[in-house]
C-alpha positions in Angstrom: 122.0 -164.6 -171.9 122.5 -166.8 -174.9 121.1 -164.1 -177.1 124.0 -161.8 -176.0 126.5 -164.4 -177.0 124.8 -164.9 -180.4 124.7 -161.1 -180.9 128.5 -160.8 -180.0 129.3 -163.6 -182.5 127.3 -161.9 -185.2 125.0 -164.9 -185.5 121.8 -162.9 -186.1 120.7 -161.7 -189.5 121.7 -158.2 -190.4 118.2 -156.7 -190.1 117.7 -158.2 -186.6 121.2 -157.1 -185.4 120.4 -153.5 -186.6 116.7 -152.9 -185.9 116.2 -155.0 -182.8 119.5 -155.0 -180.9 120.7 -151.5 -181.9 117.7 -149.3 -182.7 115.0 -150.8 -180.5 117.1 -151.5 -177.4 118.9 -148.1 -177.6 115.5 -146.4 -177.9 114.4 -148.3 -174.7 117.5 -147.0 -172.9 116.7 -143.5 -174.0 113.1 -143.8 -172.8 114.3 -145.1 -169.5 116.8 -142.3 -169.1 114.1 -139.7 -170.0 111.6 -141.2 -167.5 114.3 -141.2 -164.8 115.3 -137.5 -165.5 111.6 -136.4 -165.6 110.4 -138.3 -162.6 109.3 -135.7 -160.1 108.8 -138.3 -157.3 112.5 -139.1 -157.1 115.0 -137.1 -155.1 118.2 -135.9 -156.7 120.4 -138.7 -155.2 118.0 -141.5 -156.4 117.9 -140.0 -159.9 121.7 -139.8 -160.0 122.0 -143.4 -158.9 119.5 -144.6 -161.4 121.2 -142.6 -164.2 124.6 -144.1 -163.2 123.1 -147.6 -163.2 121.6 -147.1 -166.6 124.9 -145.9 -168.0 126.7 -148.9 -166.6 124.3 -151.1 -168.4 124.1 -149.1 -171.6 127.8 -148.7 -172.3 128.7 -152.4 -172.2 125.5 -153.3 -174.1 126.2 -150.7 -176.8 129.7 -152.2 -177.3 128.3 -155.7 -177.6 125.5 -154.5 -180.0 128.0 -152.6 -182.3 130.4 -155.5 -182.4 127.5 -157.8 -183.1 126.3 -155.5 -185.9 129.8 -155.4 -187.4 130.0 -159.2 -187.4 126.5 -159.6 -188.8 127.4 -157.2 -191.5 130.6 -159.2 -192.3 128.4 -162.4 -192.5 125.7 -160.8 -194.7 125.4 -162.4 -198.1 122.6 -160.3 -199.6 122.7 -157.2 -201.7 126.0 -155.2 -201.4 124.0 -151.9 -200.9 122.7 -153.1 -197.5 126.2 -154.3 -196.4 127.8 -151.0 -197.4 125.1 -149.0 -195.8 125.6 -151.0 -192.6 129.3 -150.3 -192.7 128.6 -146.6 -193.1 126.2 -146.6 -190.2 128.8 -148.4 -188.1 131.3 -145.6 -188.8 128.7 -143.0 -187.6 127.9 -145.0 -184.5 131.6 -145.3 -183.8 132.1 -141.6 -184.1 129.1 -140.9 -181.9 130.3 -143.4 -179.2 133.8 -141.9 -179.2 132.6 -138.3 -179.0 130.1 -139.0 -176.3 132.8 -140.8 -174.3 135.1 -137.7 -174.6 132.3 -135.3 -173.7 131.5 -137.4 -170.6 134.9 -136.4 -169.1 134.6 -132.6 -169.8 
C-alpha cells in the first residue's frame, strides 16, 4: 500500500497521477460495475452486495486519487499549460463527485 501513500502525498509525476491513478483505475471500476450489473448468473441480492462493496472501495479511492492529482499538480514544474489544464480537470472532477454524491441520496 506504499503506492497509495505516495499518491496521497503527490509524489508521482503529473502524467502518472492523472492517466494511471485517475483515468485507468476509474475505468477499471466502471468495467467492474458494468460486469456486475450485467452478470445474469448472479441473483439480485448478490449483485446489490457486490455493487455496494465496489462503491465502498471506489469512493475512498477516488478521494485519494483526486487529492494525489491535486498535489502532483502543485508539484509539477513543467509547462504551465499542463498545470492549468490539470487544475481545470480537477474542478470538473470535483463538480462531478459532488453532484454524484447528492444524486445518490435522492
